[in-house]
C-alpha positions as CSV (number, residue, x, y, z in Angstrom):
1,M,0.0,0.0,0.0
2,L,2.5,2.6,1.2
3,R,5.2,1.0,-0.9
4,S,3.8,3.1,-3.8
5,A,4.5,6.2,-1.8
6,C,8.1,5.2,-1.4
7,T,8.3,4.6,-5.2
8,G,6.8,8.0,-5.7
9,F,9.5,9.7,-3.7
10,L,12.2,8.0,-5.7
11,S,10.5,9.0,-9.0
12,L,10.5,12.6,-7.7
13,C,14.2,12.4,-7.1
14,V,14.8,11.4,-10.7
15,L,12.4,14.1,-12.1
16,L,13.9,16.9,-10.0
17,A,17.5,16.1,-10.7
18,P,19.0,18.1,-13.6
19,D,20.7,16.3,-16.4
20,A,24.4,16.2,-16.6
21,A,24.7,18.6,-19.6
22,T,22.8,21.3,-17.7
23,A,24.8,20.7,-14.6
24,Q,28.1,21.4,-16.5
25,T,26.9,24.9,-17.4
26,D,25.0,25.8,-14.3
27,D,26.1,28.7,-12.2
28,A,26.6,26.3,-9.2
29,G,29.4,24.7,-11.1
30,P,30.1,21.3,-12.7
31,W,29.0,18.1,-11.0
32,A,31.7,16.2,-9.0
33,L,31.9,13.2,-6.7
34,S,32.6,13.9,-3.0
35,G,32.2,12.2,0.4
36,G,33.8,9.4,2.3
37,F,33.6,7.4,5.5
38,D,32.9,9.6,8.5
39,L,33.0,6.7,10.9
40,I,34.9,3.4,10.8
41,E,35.1,2.4,14.4
42,V,35.2,-0.2,17.2
43,R,33.2,0.4,20.3
44,A,34.1,-1.6,23.4
45,G,32.7,-1.7,27.0
46,K,30.8,-4.2,29.0
47,G,29.8,-7.1,26.7
48,D,30.7,-7.6,23.1
49,A,32.8,-5.1,21.1
50,I,30.9,-3.5,18.3
51,F,32.1,-2.6,14.8
52,L,30.4,0.3,13.0
53,L,30.5,2.0,9.6
54,D,28.9,5.3,8.4
55,S,29.5,6.7,4.9
56,S,28.1,9.4,2.7
57,F,28.8,10.0,-1.0
58,S,27.4,12.8,-3.1
59,L,27.4,13.5,-6.8
60,G,26.5,17.1,-7.6
61,N,27.4,20.7,-7.3
62,A,26.7,23.5,-4.8
63,T,22.9,23.4,-5.6
64,D,21.9,19.9,-6.6
65,Q,23.1,16.6,-5.3
66,L,22.4,12.9,-5.5
67,M,23.4,11.3,-2.2
68,L,24.0,7.7,-1.1
69,V,24.3,7.2,2.7
70,T,25.1,3.7,4.1
71,Q,25.3,2.6,7.7
72,G,26.1,-0.8,9.2
73,G,27.4,-2.6,12.2
74,G,27.5,-5.7,14.4
75,A,29.5,-7.6,17.0
76,L,33.2,-7.6,16.3
77,G,34.4,-10.9,14.9
78,S,30.9,-11.8,13.7
79,Q,28.8,-10.9,10.7
80,I,27.3,-7.4,10.3
81,D,23.8,-7.6,11.5
82,E,22.5,-4.1,10.7
83,V,22.8,-2.6,7.2
84,Q,20.9,0.4,5.9
85,A,21.1,2.4,2.7
86,R,19.6,5.8,1.9
87,L,19.3,7.4,-1.5
88,F,18.5,11.1,-1.7
89,Y,18.1,14.0,-4.1
90,G,19.3,17.1,-2.3
91,R,18.6,20.8,-3.1
92,T,20.7,23.4,-1.3
93,V,19.2,26.7,-0.4
94,G,21.5,29.0,1.7
95,N,23.0,26.9,4.5
96,T,20.4,24.2,4.3
97,T,20.1,21.2,2.1
98,W,16.6,19.8,1.7
99,L,16.4,16.0,1.0
100,V,13.9,13.6,-0.4
101,G,14.4,9.9,-1.1
102,I,14.1,6.4,0.1
103,R,15.7,4.2,2.8
104,K,16.2,0.5,2.5
105,D,16.9,-1.7,5.5
106,V,19.0,-4.6,4.3
107,K,19.4,-6.2,7.7
108,P,17.7,-7.1,10.1
109,H,14.4,-6.4,8.2
110,P,15.2,-6.9,4.5
111,R,11.6,-6.1,3.4
112,D,11.4,-2.7,5.1
113,V,11.4,0.3,2.7
114,H,10.9,3.9,3.9
115,A,10.1,7.2,2.2
116,V,12.3,9.9,3.6
117,I,12.3,13.6,3.8
118,G,15.0,15.5,5.7
119,A,17.3,18.4,6.0
120,Q,21.0,19.1,6.7
121,G,22.6,22.4,7.6
122,M,25.3,24.4,9.2
123,I,25.2,27.2,11.8
124,G,28.4,29.2,11.6
125,T,31.4,27.2,10.6
126,R,31.5,24.6,13.4
127,L,28.0,23.4,14.1
128,N,26.4,20.8,11.8
129,W,22.8,19.5,12.1
130,E,20.6,17.0,10.3
131,S,17.1,15.7,10.8
132,Y,15.1,13.0,9.0
133,L,11.5,11.7,8.9
134,F,10.8,8.1,7.8
135,L,7.5,6.6,6.6
136,S,7.8,2.8,6.2
137,D,5.8,0.7,3.8
138,R,4.0,-0.7,6.8
139,G,2.8,2.8,7.8
140,R,5.2,3.4,10.7
141,L,6.3,7.0,11.1
142,T,9.7,7.5,12.8
143,G,12.5,10.1,12.8
144,E,15.9,11.0,14.0
145,G,18.1,14.1,14.4
146,Q,21.7,14.8,15.2
147,V,23.9,17.8,16.1
148,I,27.7,17.8,15.6
149,Y,30.1,20.4,16.9
150,Q,33.8,20.8,16.0
151,L,36.0,22.5,18.5
152,P,39.6,23.2,17.2
153,I,42.4,22.6,19.7
154,T,45.3,22.8,17.3
155,P,45.5,23.1,13.5
156,R,45.3,19.2,13.3
157,L,43.6,18.3,16.6
158,Y,39.9,19.0,17.3
159,L,37.2,17.8,19.7
160,E,33.9,16.6,18.2
161,P,30.9,16.2,20.5
162,R,27.7,14.8,19.0
163,V,24.1,14.4,20.3
164,A,21.6,12.2,18.4
165,V,18.0,11.3,19.2
166,G,15.4,9.0,17.7
167,W,11.6,9.0,18.0
168,S,8.5,7.1,16.9
169,A,5.0,8.3,16.3
170,R,3.4,5.2,17.7
171,S,4.3,2.1,19.7
172,S,5.5,-1.0,17.9
173,V,5.6,-4.4,19.5
174,A,7.7,-5.9,16.8
175,E,10.3,-3.2,17.2
176,A,10.0,-3.1,21.0
177,T,9.5,0.6,20.9
178,G,7.1,3.0,22.5
179,S,5.7,6.3,21.1
180,G,7.7,9.4,21.7
181,F,11.5,9.6,22.0
182,T,12.9,6.2,21.8
183,E,16.7,6.4,22.1
184,G,19.5,8.9,22.6
185,E,23.2,8.9,22.0
186,G,26.0,11.3,23.1
187,T,29.5,11.0,21.9
188,V,32.8,12.9,22.3
189,R,35.6,12.1,19.8
190,L,39.0,13.6,19.8
191,R,40.1,13.6,16.1
192,Y,43.6,14.1,14.7
193,R,44.1,15.0,11.0
194,L,46.8,12.7,9.7
195,T,46.5,14.3,6.2
196,S,43.9,16.6,4.7
197,K,41.7,13.6,3.8
198,I,42.5,11.1,6.6
199,N,41.8,11.4,10.4
200,A,42.1,9.1,13.4
201,Y,40.1,9.4,16.6
202,A,39.3,8.1,20.0
203,G,36.5,8.9,22.3
204,V,33.5,7.9,24.5
205,V,29.9,7.1,23.5
206,H,26.9,6.9,25.8
207,E,23.7,5.3,24.6
208,R,20.4,5.1,26.4
209,L,16.8,4.1,25.7
210,L,14.2,6.9,26.4
211,G,10.6,7.3,27.4
212,A,8.1,4.5,26.9
213,T,10.8,2.4,25.0
214,R,12.9,2.5,28.2
215,H,9.9,1.3,30.3
216,L,9.3,-1.6,27.9
217,A,12.9,-2.6,28.0
218,R,13.0,-2.5,31.8
219,A,9.9,-4.8,31.9
220,Q,11.6,-7.3,29.6
221,G,14.9,-7.2,31.5
222,D,16.9,-5.7,28.6
223,T,19.8,-3.3,28.9
224,L,18.7,0.3,29.3
225,Q,22.0,2.1,28.7
226,S,25.6,1.6,28.0
227,T,28.9,3.6,27.9
228,M,31.7,2.5,25.6
229,G,35.1,3.6,24.5
230,V,35.6,4.3,20.8
231,I,38.6,4.1,18.5
232,G,38.5,4.6,14.7
233,F,39.3,6.6,11.7
234,G,37.6,8.4,8.8
235,F,38.6,9.5,5.3
236,S,37.2,11.6,2.5
237,L,37.7,11.5,-1.3
């Protein structure tokens, strides 16, 4: 039923995206490929160590972009048990990029497809933010947001605190989530630029369930929060 809505979002991406010939002569400049892996890291604390990947690649110019975002992770030494891909068309207006597209959950729910609208932006030169709204083909409305701040310490060394939160419009027994805010994450990474395109980092991450989701997890005897050490690296094209 709602799968057609997801297909419609993807069709809109194709229709709105300018053709390559037009892009080459546009005032925003020629199209180019950019992006990379923001996070390639291992998280370790009580319990199993976790491996996590987060990448974003963009083909476009200063105004129009086609974006592919992938995220994945799992227990270290085991198979990756969560994989997600998002495909967007983005239109930049001022300091904000407006996004429309689709999200495909490859694992653990390979049949789930979501229509997505979102926005990314900057406040000043150090604060980045992003927010997304997801409508699944099962009619479930969820969302997430994140704020990232970069605090320079030296020309190569900088502190990067992040705060992220997720929410759900209604409860889901299958997902073990309640309505309202479902989970939050706070991280602090200390990054060092090895080169202009490669950085290494270490830090701390704290995750916790929120609201009704936390109450459900407590009733089932599940873990409510965790704090882990982080080590990893990132690179850009």
